[in-house]
Z-matrix of the N, CA and C atoms (Angstrom, degrees):
N
C 1 1.484
C 2 1.485 1 107.44
N 3 1.301 2 116.80 1 127.83
C 4 1.435 3 121.19 2 176.82
C 5 1.542 4 107.36 3 -88.65
N 6 1.296 5 113.18 4 129.29
C 7 1.521 6 120.88 5 -179.98
C 8 1.445 7 111.18 6 -96.88
N 9 1.273 8 119.63 7 128.22
C 10 1.471 9 121.96 8 -178.80
C 11 1.583 10 105.87 9 -74.99
N 12 1.350 11 116.47 10 100.56
C 13 1.376 12 121.91 11 -179.94
C 14 1.507 13 113.72 12 -72.00
N 15 1.289 14 115.91 13 -23.76
C 16 1.458 15 117.26 14 176.27
C 17 1.524 16 113.69 15 -56.06
N 18 1.366 17 114.82 16 -39.55
C 19 1.411 18 119.76 17 179.72
C 20 1.480 19 111.09 18 -68.36
N 21 1.362 20 117.75 19 -44.26
C 22 1.400 21 121.01 20 179.31
C 23 1.541 22 114.38 21 -65.62
N 24 1.341 23 113.31 22 -40.70
C 25 1.417 24 117.46 23 171.67
C 26 1.500 25 116.38 24 -61.43
N 27 1.345 26 113.74 25 -37.07
C 28 1.447 27 121.17 26 179.85
C 29 1.536 28 110.03 27 -63.45
N 30 1.347 29 116.45 28 -42.48
C 31 1.433 30 122.05 29 179.15
C 32 1.529 31 110.57 30 -60.88
N 33 1.332 32 116.95 31 -45.57
C 34 1.375 33 121.28 32 -179.85
C 35 1.531 34 111.08 33 -65.79
N 36 1.303 35 117.23 34 -43.38
C 37 1.461 36 121.83 35 177.22
C 38 1.536 37 112.26 36 -62.42
N 39 1.292 38 117.75 37 -36.48
C 40 1.412 39 124.72 38 -174.99
C 41 1.585 40 106.82 39 -70.18
N 42 1.285 41 117.68 40 -34.11
C 43 1.464 42 120.36 41 -173.16
C 44 1.571 43 110.78 42 -94.71
N 45 1.294 44 115.03 43 -10.74
C 46 1.512 45 116.94 44 178.81
C 47 1.457 46 117.47 45 -63.56
N 48 1.371 47 118.46 46 -37.21
C 49 1.556 48 118.90 47 174.73
C 50 1.512 49 109.62 48 -66.62
N 51 1.312 50 117.15 49 -33.36
C 52 1.463 51 119.83 50 -175.82
C 53 1.561 52 107.95 51 -69.52
N 54 1.339 53 114.60 52 -41.54
C 55 1.455 54 117.34 53 176.18
C 56 1.528 55 115.12 54 -62.87
N 57 1.327 56 114.76 55 -31.77
C 58 1.462 57 120.33 56 179.21
C 59 1.560 58 107.46 57 -74.98
N 60 1.278 59 117.03 58 -33.70
C 61 1.477 60 122.89 59 178.14
C 62 1.502 61 111.95 60 -65.46
N 63 1.298 62 113.76 61 -34.46
C 64 1.516 63 118.24 62 175.47
C 65 1.511 64 112.95 63 -57.44
N 66 1.387 65 112.77 64 -43.80
C 67 1.484 66 116.14 65 -179.15
C 68 1.489 67 112.80 66 -60.21
N 69 1.420 68 116.11 67 -34.39
C 70 1.461 69 120.72 68 -175.00
C 71 1.542 70 111.31 69 -83.95
N 72 1.341 71 117.56 70 -25.45
C 73 1.487 72 118.18 71 -171.60
C 74 1.519 73 111.99 72 -88.99
N 75 1.339 74 115.11 73 -49.02
C 76 1.416 75 121.98 74 -170.41
C 77 1.531 76 108.36 75 -75.97
N 78 1.348 77 115.89 76 154.74
C 79 1.454 78 122.20 77 -175.96
C 80 1.574 79 114.42 78 -102.14
N 81 1.265 80 115.72 79 -46.14
C 82 1.520 81 117.98 80 -172.03
C 83 1.510 82 106.10 81 -95.29
N 84 1.338 83 115.32 82 157.86
C 85 1.415 84 121.67 83 177.70
C 86 1.583 85 112.03 84 -65.18
N 87 1.314 86 114.44 85 -32.83
C 88 1.508 87 120.96 86 177.42
C 89 1.463 88 110.17 87 -60.65
N 90 1.398 89 112.31 88 -48.59
C 91 1.495 90 119.90 89 -178.75
C 92 1.554 91 111.54 90 -58.86
N 93 1.307 92 113.27 91 -47.16
C 94 1.446 93 120.69 92 -179.11
C 95 1.615 94 109.04 93 -61.57
N 96 1.317 95 115.32 94 -47.22
C 97 1.413 96 119.95 95 178.46
C 98 1.488 97 114.02 96 -59.79
N 99 1.374 98 116.16 97 -42.85
C 100 1.474 99 119.65 98 177.71
C 101 1.490 100 109.87 99 -69.10
N 102 1.322 101 122.44 100 -38.76
C 103 1.436 102 121.77 101 178.42
C 104 1.524 103 110.69 102 -67.34
N 105 1.330 104 118.96 103 -39.61
C 106 1.475 105 118.97 104 177.47
C 107 1.480 106 111.34 105 -64.83
N 108 1.296 107 115.08 106 -40.24
C 109 1.472 108 117.33 107 177.36
C 110 1.593 109 112.79 108 -61.89
N 111 1.226 110 114.65 109 -40.37
C 112 1.480 111 117.22 110 177.12
C 113 1.495 112 110.32 111 -65.94
N 114 1.333 113 118.36 112 -40.52
C 115 1.464 114 119.54 113 177.38
C 116 1.471 115 112.74 114 -65.17
N 117 1.399 116 117.42 115 -40.10
C 118 1.460 117 119.70 116 176.06
C 119 1.542 118 113.22 117 -61.72
N 120 1.344 119 115.53 118 -39.36
C 121 1.424 120 120.13 119 177.60
C 122 1.477 121 110.08 120 -62.85
N 123 1.353 122 118.81 121 -42.31
C 124 1.419 123 124.28 122 179.27
C 125 1.617 124 110.14 123 -63.88
N 126 1.306 125 112.13 124 -45.25
C 127 1.472 126 115.91 125 178.10
C 128 1.543 127 111.94 126 -59.79
N 129 1.388 128 113.21 127 -43.45
C 130 1.488 129 117.26 128 179.83
C 131 1.505 130 112.45 129 -65.94
N 132 1.321 131 119.97 130 -34.66
C 133 1.459 132 124.73 131 176.56
C 134 1.474 133 111.43 132 -65.83
N 135 1.349 134 115.89 133 -40.45
C 136 1.470 135 120.98 134 -179.22
C 137 1.578 136 108.11 135 -69.50
N 138 1.290 137 118.19 136 -37.65
C 139 1.409 138 118.70 137 -179.60
C 140 1.449 139 114.86 138 -72.03
N 141 1.377 140 116.33 139 -30.86
C 142 1.517 141 121.40 140 173.80
C 143 1.475 142 105.68 141 -66.54
N 144 1.321 143 121.99 142 -45.57
C 145 1.461 144 122.71 143 177.79
C 146 1.539 145 112.24 144 -55.18
N 147 1.317 146 112.43 145 -49.00
C 148 1.500 147 116.03 146 178.29
C 149 1.518 148 112.09 147 -60.65
N 150 1.258 149 121.81 148 -41.65
C 151 1.410 150 123.27 149 176.33
C 152 1.544 151 112.91 150 -64.31
N 153 1.263 152 115.89 151 -41.87
C 154 1.514 153 122.24 152 170.82
C 155 1.500 154 110.38 153 -52.27
N 156 1.336 155 114.62 154 -52.15
C 157 1.471 156 119.76 155 -178.68
C 158 1.532 157 110.26 156 -60.00
N 159 1.334 158 118.71 157 -44.58
C 160 1.498 159 121.06 158 -177.18
C 161 1.601 160 106.63 159 -65.18
N 162 1.331 161 117.18 160 -37.87
C 163 1.455 162 120.74 161 -179.79
C 164 1.500 163 109.58 162 -61.98
N 165 1.415 164 115.53 163 -47.02
C 166 1.449 165 115.37 164 -178.81
C 167 1.502 166 112.74 165 -67.50
N 168 1.295 167 118.22 166 -31.44
C 169 1.416 168 121.79 167 178.36
C 170 1.580 169 112.73 168 -62.09
N 171 1.331 170 111.48 169 -44.57
C 172 1.480 171 117.67 170 174.00
C 173 1.500 172 114.16 171 -62.72
N 174 1.368 173 114.92 172 -35.98
C 175 1.486 174 117.34 173 179.88
C 176 1.525 175 108.64 174 -69.56
N 177 1.341 176 116.86 175 -40.23
C 178 1.484 177 118.43 176 -177.49
C 179 1.578 178 107.43 177 -66.61
N 180 1.298 179 119.50 178 -41.21
C 181 1.424 180 121.59 179 -179.67
C 182 1.516 181 109.98 180 -62.55
N 183 1.310 182 115.26 181 -40.53
C 184 1.444 183 117.70 182 -179.32
C 185 1.569 184 111.06 183 -66.95
N 186 1.289 185 115.02 184 -38.70
C 187 1.455 186 117.85 185 178.05
C 188 1.528 187 113.93 186 -65.65
N 189 1.386 188 110.56 187 -37.78
C 190 1.494 189 113.22 188 175.58
C 191 1.531 190 112.33 189 -64.47
N 192 1.300 191 116.43 190 -41.54
C 193 1.504 192 118.50 191 176.97
C 194 1.445 193 112.42 192 -62.40
N 195 1.391 194 115.11 193 -39.15
C 196 1.503 195 117.76 194 -178.13
C 197 1.545 196 107.60 195 -66.51
N 198 1.301 197 116.77 196 -40.92
C 199 1.490 198 114.12 197 179.92
C 200 1.474 199 114.53 198 -70.58
N 201 1.347 200 113.69 199 -26.06
C 202 1.518 201 119.40 200 177.14
C 203 1.515 202 109.41 201 -70.24
N 204 1.327 203 117.72 202 -44.80
C 205 1.491 204 119.44 203 179.23
C 206 1.500 205 116.52 204 -68.31
N 207 1.398 206 114.19 205 -21.58
C 208 1.446 207 119.14 206 176.38
C 209 1.584 208 112.36 207 -91.49
N 210 1.304 209 116.01 208 -3.44
C 211 1.463 210 117.76 209 -176.40
C 212 1.465 211 114.98 210 -82.85
N 213 1.359 212 113.39 211 -155.16
C 214 1.503 213 117.99 212 -172.69
C 215 1.503 214 110.21 213 -77.32
N 216 1.314 215 113.17 214 177.14
C 217 1.485 216 120.49 215 178.82
C 218 1.432 217 112.17 216 -54.80
N 219 1.335 218 119.03 217 -47.91
C 220 1.468 219 120.89 218 -178.34
C 221 1.487 220 111.91 219 -67.67
N 222 1.357 221 124.29 220 -29.72
C 223 1.414 222 122.22 221 176.63
C 224 1.497 223 108.34 222 -70.30
N 225 1.314 224 121.14 223 -35.99
C 226 1.452 225 121.66 224 179.88
C 227 1.503 226 110.92 225 -77.08
N 228 1.362 227 119.50 226 -26.59
C 229 1.509 228 119.56 227 -171.31
C 230 1.413 229 114.38 228 -103.75
N 231 1.360 230 125.33 229 -0.70
C 232 1.460 231 122.92 230 -170.38
C 233 1.499 232 109.53 231 -65.50
N 234 1.372 233 121.76 232 -34.96
C 235 1.448 234 119.87 233 -179.04
C 236 1.485 235 112.17 234 -70.21
N 237 1.337 236 121.05 235 -43.35
C 238 1.483 237 117.25 236 176.19
C 239 1.531 238 111.92 237 -64.09
N 240 1.272 239 118.49 238 -35.20
C 241 1.494 240 120.66 239 -177.43
C 242 1.575 241 107.58 240 -67.31
N 243 1.318 242 116.07 241 -43.69
C 244 1.447 243 121.83 242 176.68
C 245 1.523 244 113.17 243 -61.23
N 246 1.327 245 117.50 244 -41.31
C 247 1.439 246 119.80 245 179.47
C 248 1.501 247 110.84 246 -72.98
N 249 1.272 248 119.26 247 -30.03
C 250 1.483 249 121.81 248 171.36
C 251 1.513 250 112.33 249 -61.12
N 252 1.339 251 114.33 250 -45.05
C 253 1.469 252 118.57 251 177.91
C 254 1.540 253 109.21 252 -67.81
N 255 1.248 254 121.94 253 -42.05
C 256 1.512 255 122.33 254 175.93
C 257 1.537 256 109.53 255 -60.23
N 258 1.373 257 115.57 256 -41.54
C 259 1.505 258 117.66 257 -179.39
C 260 1.457 259 109.43 258 -65.67
N 261 1.375 260 120.32 259 -41.82
C 262 1.471 261 120.03 260 177.73
C 263 1.505 262 112.64 261 -61.33
N 264 1.347 263 117.16 262 -36.90
C 265 1.431 264 118.90 263 -178.00
C 266 1.572 265 108.42 264 -69.34
N 267 1.287 266 119.48 265 -39.69
C 268 1.417 267 121.25 266 178.60
C 269 1.557 268 111.27 267 -66.34
N 270 1.340 269 116.80 268 -41.88
C 271 1.486 270 120.65 269 -179.35
C 272 1.538 271 108.34 270 -66.71
N 273 1.320 272 118.83 271 -40.25
C 274 1.471 273 122.25 272 177.14
C 275 1.518 274 110.16 273 -61.43
N 276 1.328 275 116.23 274 -51.47
C 277 1.479 276 124.26 275 -175.85
C 278 1.532 277 112.97 276 -56.25
N 279 1.382 278 112.03 277 -47.38
C 280 1.465 279 116.46 278 -172.15
C 281 1.457 280 117.33 279 -105.82
N 282 1.368 281 120.93 280 -8.03
C 283 1.394 282 120.81 281 -179.16
C 284 1.586 283 109.15 282 -126.03
N 285 1.311 284 117.04 283 -62.30
C 286 1.512 285 120.03 284 -172.64
C 287 1.526 286 109.29 285 -63.09
N 288 1.298 287 121.33 286 -43.18
C 289 1.456 288 119.70 287 -177.70
C 290 1.463 289 111.45 288 -66.44
N 291 1.368 290 120.56 289 -35.01
C 292 1.444 291 125.04 290 -179.73
C 293 1.510 292 109.47 291 -71.25
N 294 1.321 293 117.37 292 -51.94
C 295 1.455 294 119.35 293 -172.84
C 296 1.530 295 112.99 294 -71.09
N 297 1.272 296 119.87 295 -39.75
C 298 1.434 297 123.31 296 -174.92
C 299 1.579 298 113.09 297 -100.04
N 300 1.286 299 116.01 298 4.20
C 301 1.486 300 120.12 299 178.12
C 302 1.472 301 115.11 300 68.29
N 303 1.367 302 118.93 301 28.74
C 304 1.424 303 124.17 302 -177.56
C 305 1.575 304 108.23 303 -80.45
N 306 1.338 305 118.87 304 152.92
C 307 1.363 306 120.92 305 175.86
C 308 1.600 307 115.14 306 -61.15
N 309 1.279 308 117.56 307 134.13
C 310 1.438 309 120.36 308 178.23
C 311 1.469 310 108.38 309 -78.21
N 312 1.352 311 114.70 310 152.09
C 313 1.521 312 119.91 311 -179.69
C 314 1.486 313 114.85 312 -83.67
N 315 1.305 314 122.05 313 -14.63
C 316 1.437 315 123.98 314 -178.36
C 317 1.542 316 109.12 315 47.62
N 318 1.250 317 116.26 316 64.65
C 319 1.480 318 119.46 317 179.38
C 320 1.526 319 112.45 318 -75.12
N 321 1.334 320 117.38 319 141.58
C 322 1.440 321 117.30 320 178.86
C 323 1.454 322 113.96 321 -69.28
N 324 1.286 323 116.96 322 159.93
C 325 1.490 324 121.12 323 -179.07
C 326 1.473 325 113.30 324 -58.19
N 327 1.286 326 119.17 325 -29.06
C 328 1.485 327 125.47 326 179.64
C 329 1.591 328 112.19 327 -63.44
N 330 1.401 329 110.78 328 -28.44
C 331 1.469 330 114.90 329 174.94
C 332 1.548 331 110.51 330 -64.20
N 333 1.307 332 115.07 331 -45.00
C 334 1.504 333 117.29 332 -179.03
C 335 1.436 334 112.21 333 -67.76
N 336 1.366 335 119.39 334 -31.29
C 337 1.470 336 120.71 335 172.44
C 338 1.505 337 112.88 336 -63.02
N 339 1.393 338 109.43 337 -42.84
C 340 1.562 339 112.85 338 175.72
C 341 1.448 340 110.95 339 -64.03
N 342 1.317 341 122.99 340 -38.90
C 343 1.412 342 125.05 341 178.94
C 344 1.564 343 107.46 342 -59.73
N 345 1.316 344 115.98 343 -49.90
C 346 1.504 345 115.98 344 179.09
C 347 1.520 346 110.95 345 -55.36
N 348 1.302 347 115.28 346 -44.66
C 349 1.459 348 120.11 347 -179.04
C 350 1.556 349 109.31 348 -62.17
N 351 1.355 350 114.82 349 -45.25
C 352 1.439 351 119.95 350 179.30
C 353 1.513 352 115.33 351 -58.01
N 354 1.357 353 114.45 352 -44.98
C 355 1.397 354 121.14 353 179.35
C 356 1.551 355 111.90 354 -63.03
N 357 1.336 356 116.15 355 -43.74
C 358 1.435 357 117.98 356 175.15
C 359 1.467 358 115.07 357 -65.04
N 360 1.354 359 116.13 358 -39.61
C 361 1.473 360 120.75 359 175.56
C 362 1.530 361 113.12 360 -63.69
N 363 1.329 362 115.05 361 -39.62
C 364 1.425 363 120.74 362 178.18
C 365 1.485 364 111.75 363 -60.90
N 366 1.330 365 115.44 364 -49.59
C 367 1.447 366 121.84 365 -175.88
C 368 1.567 367 109.90 366 -63.38
N 369 1.290 368 116.44 367 -45.44
C 370 1.409 369 121.75 368 -179.27
C 371 1.552 370 110.45 369 -67.75
N 372 1.310 371 115.17 370 -40.43
C 373 1.435 372 120.35 371 174.63
C 374 1.427 373 117.66 372 -62.47
N 375 1.309 374 116.75 373 -40.47
C 376 1.468 375 124.73 374 177.06
C 377 1.555 376 110.76 375 -67.01
N 378 1.291 377 114.66 376 -41.43
C 379 1.449 378 120.78 377 175.12
C 380 1.511 379 113.89 378 -61.87
N 381 1.320 380 111.88 379 -43.76
C 382 1.544 381 118.61 380 177.04
C 383 1.478 382 111.35 381 -65.73
N 384 1.338 383 116.77 382 -38.01
C 385 1.492 384 120.52 383 179.09
C 386 1.530 385 109.66 384 -58.68
N 387 1.335 386 115.62 385 -39.88
C 388 1.520 387 119.17 386 -178.06
C 389 1.512 388 110.10 387 -80.09
N 390 1.340 389 122.39 388 -26.45
C 391 1.484 390 122.64 389 -173.89
C 392 1.514 391 108.27 390 -91.40
N 393 1.280 392 119.43 391 -46.97
C 394 1.516 393 122.55 392 -168.98
C 395 1.515 394 110.40 393 -58.15
N 396 1.317 395 123.37 394 -42.31
C 397 1.425 396 119.90 395 179.15
C 398 1.486 397 116.31 396 -59.08
N 399 1.341 398 114.91 397 -27.96
C 400 1.413 399 120.95 398 177.91
C 401 1.534 400 118.05 399 -82.43
N 402 1.321 401 113.59 400 -10.39
C 403 1.427 402 122.14 401 -178.06
C 404 1.516 403 109.76 402 -83.03
N 405 1.304 404 117.52 403 145.04
C 406 1.493 405 119.80 404 175.09
C 407 1.447 406 109.54 405 -103.77
N 408 1.302 407 120.16 406 131.37
C 409 1.483 408 124.08 407 178.82
C 410 1.550 409 109.63 408 -109.76
N 411 1.235 410 114.87 409 140.26
C 412 1.470 411 120.31 410 172.27
C 413 1.520 412 112.40 411 -76.63
N 414 1.316 413 113.53 412 89.76
C 415 1.512 414 115.71 413 -178.97
C 416 1.574 415 107.98 414 -112.43
N 417 1.274 416 119.27 415 143.25
C 418 1.433 417 119.79 416 177.60
C 419 1.479 418 112.76 417 -62.68
N 420 1.328 419 119.08 418 143.09
C 421 1.406 420 122.44 419 -179.01
C 422 1.478 421 112.77 420 -81.72
N 423 1.290 422 116.08 421 135.83
C 424 1.453 423 122.69 422 -177.84
C 425 1.482 424 108.94 423 -85.05
N 426 1.250 425 122.29 424 129.26
C 427 1.445 426 123.24 425 -177.43
C 428 1.476 427 115.23 426 -64.63
N 429 1.374 428 111.06 427 -26.24
C 430 1.557 429 115.92 428 179.55
C 431 1.543 430 110.78 429 -71.06
N 432 1.363 431 116.22 430 -23.94
C 433 1.539 432 121.43 431 -177.94
C 434 1.423 433 111.88 432 -89.26
N 435 1.390 434 121.78 433 -5.16
C 436 1.494 435 120.39 434 -176.96
C 437 1.457 436 111.26 435 -81.73
């Protein structure tokens, strides 16, 4: 599971000025220590919530992939079809148009960004399609299926 470290780092960075403020406001060492402990407990609680959120997001994505792999032909095949279309565009743009003197399409730079995103999504999606069916999920048993 990939943890979004930006969220965790943001939580720590958000609470850092508050921790520094504790040193300037409180007077006794006991008060400072108590305030720091409370801030650390708050930071830990926020990080736990962030990790729970990340865990739920991974679970939701896995369920979506599972339902997609169990779906209709078009649900299972849209990525390969899209990649074939992208492949044809690239072959046309860099090979067919040059060799046969066909007009070039002059695609905008956003298309190539989309192509990079599509290739990354295709590779990740294909990997997940192969891995997710082999994973075991803790799902409650339905009494109708017993």
